[in-house]
VEXPA-630349 format. One record per residue: residue in three letters; z, y, x of N, C-alpha, C, O in turn. Coordinates in steps of 0.2 Angstrom, whole numbers, plus 5000, padded with zeros to 4 digits. Layout:
N
rest  n_zz  n_yy  n_xx  ca_zz  ca_yy  ca_xx  c_zz  c_yy  c_xx  o_zz  o_yy  o_xx
Ala  Z  Y  X  Z  Y  X  Z  Y  X  Z  Y  X $
...
END
This chain:
56
rest  n_zz  n_yy  n_xx  ca_zz  ca_yy  ca_xx  c_zz  c_yy  c_xx  o_zz  o_yy  o_xx
Met  5034  5281  4970  5033  5274  4970  5037  5271  4976  5036  5273  4982 $
Asn  5041  5266  4975  5045  5263  4981  5041  5257  4984  5043  5255  4989 $
Gly  5036  5255  4980  5033  5249  4983  5035  5243  4979  5034  5242  4973 $
Leu  5038  5238  4983  5040  5232  4980  5047  5232  4977  5052  5233  4980 $
Thr  5047  5231  4970  5053  5231  4967  5056  5224  4967  5053  5219  4968 $
Pro  5063  5223  4966  5066  5217  4966  5062  5212  4961  5062  5206  4962 $
Gln  5060  5214  4955  5057  5210  4950  5050  5207  4952  5049  5202  4951 $
Ile  5047  5212  4956  5040  5209  4958  5041  5204  4964  5037  5200  4964 $
Ala  5046  5206  4968  5047  5201  4974  5050  5194  4971  5048  5189  4973 $
Ala  5054  5194  4966  5056  5188  4963  5050  5184  4959  5050  5178  4960 $
Leu  5045  5188  4956  5040  5185  4953  5035  5182  4958  5033  5176  4957 $
Ile  5034  5185  4964  5030  5182  4969  5033  5176  4972  5030  5171  4974 $
Ala  5040  5176  4973  5043  5171  4976  5043  5165  4971  5042  5159  4974 $
Thr  5044  5166  4965  5044  5160  4960  5037  5157  4960  5036  5151  4959 $
Thr  5032  5161  4960  5025  5159  4959  5023  5155  4965  5020  5149  4965 $
Gly  5026  5157  4971  5024  5153  4977  5028  5146  4977  5025  5141  4979 $
Val  5034  5146  4975  5038  5140  4975  5035  5135  4970  5034  5129  4971 $
Ala  5033  5138  4964  5030  5133  4959  5023  5130  4962  5022  5124  4961 $
Ala  5019  5134  4965  5013  5132  4968  5014  5126  4973  5011  5121  4973 $
Trp  5019  5128  4977  5021  5123  4982  5024  5116  4979  5022  5111  4982 $
Met  5027  5117  4974  5030  5111  4970  5024  5107  4967  5024  5100  4967 $
Val  5019  5110  4965  5013  5106  4962  5010  5103  4967  5008  5097  4967 $
Val  5008  5106  4973  5005  5103  4978  5009  5097  4981  5006  5092  4983 $
Ala  5015  5098  4982  5020  5092  4984  5020  5086  4979  5019  5081  4982 $
Gly  5020  5088  4973  5019  5082  4968  5013  5079  4968  5013  5073  4968 $
Val  5007  5082  4969  5001  5079  4970  5001  5074  4976  4998  5069  4976 $
His  5003  5077  4982  5003  5073  4988  5008  5067  4988  5006  5062  4991 $
Lys  5013  5067  4984  5017  5061  4983  5015  5057  4977  5018  5052  4976 $
Ser  5009  5058  4974  5006  5054  4969  5011  5054  4963  5010  5050  4958 $
Ala  5015  5059  4962  5019  5060  4956  5015  5064  4951  5016  5063  4945 $
Leu  5010  5068  4953  5006  5071  4948  4999  5069  4950  4997  5067  4955 $
Glu  4994  5069  4945  4987  5068  4946  4983  5074  4943  4985  5076  4938 $
Trp  4978  5075  4947  4973  5080  4944  4969  5078  4939  4967  5082  4935 $
Arg  4967  5072  4939  4962  5069  4934  4965  5068  4927  4971  5068  4926 $
Arg  4961  5069  4922  4963  5068  4915  4963  5060  4914  4960  5056  4917 $
Pro  4968  5059  4909  4968  5052  4907  4962  5049  4904  4958  5053  4901 $
Arg  4961  5042  4904  4955  5039  4901  4956  5040  4894  4961  5039  4891 $
Arg  4950  5041  4890  4950  5041  4883  4950  5034  4880  4947  5029  4883 $
Arg  4953  5033  4874  4953  5027  4871  4949  5028  4864  4950  5033  4861 $
Cys  4946  5023  4862  4943  5023  4855  4948  5022  4850  4953  5018  4850 $
Pro  4948  5027  4845  4953  5026  4840  4953  5020  4835  4957  5018  4832 $
Ser  4947  5017  4835  4946  5011  4831  4948  5005  4834  4952  5001  4831 $
Cys  4946  5003  4840  4947  4997  4843  4952  4998  4849  4955  4993  4851 $
Gly  4954  5004  4851  4958  5004  4857  4956  5003  4864  4960  5004  4868 $
Lys  4950  5002  4865  4947  5000  4871  4945  5007  4875  4944  5012  4871 $
His  4945  5007  4881  4943  5013  4885  4936  5015  4884  4931  5011  4883 $
Ile  4935  5021  4883  4928  5024  4882  4925  5026  4889  4928  5031  4892 $
Asp  4920  5023  4891  4917  5025  4898  4912  5031  4897  4911  5035  4901 $
Gly  4908  5031  4892  4902  5036  4891  4904  5040  4885  4910  5043  4885 $
Arg  4899  5042  4881  4901  5047  4876  4904  5044  4870  4908  5047  4866 $
Thr  4902  5037  4869  4904  5034  4863  4907  5027  4865  4907  5025  4871 $
Cys  4911  5023  4861  4914  5017  4862  4909  5012  4864  4909  5009  4869 $
Gly  4904  5010  4859  4899  5005  4860  4901  4998  4859  4897  4994  4859 $
His  4908  4997  4858  4910  4990  4857  4909  4987  4850  4909  4981  4848 $
His  4909  4992  4845  4908  4990  4838  4903  4993  4834  4904  4997  4830 $
Gln  4897  4992  4836  4891  4995  4833  4888  4991  4828  4883  4993  4825 $
END
C-alpha cells in the first residue's frame, strides 16, 4: 500500500471545496437551510400548522 492515491486525494479536495462553497453560500444568504413554507393545494394560502384551516 502506497497510502494516498491521486484519486483519493482528488476526492478529498473536491469534497472540501464543495463543503466550503455550501458554507459560503449560506453566509452570503444565497442559500437557506430552512425548508420553504407549505401552501394549501385548494386555496393557495400558507399552512402554519398541520392543516390549512381556512376552508373548513
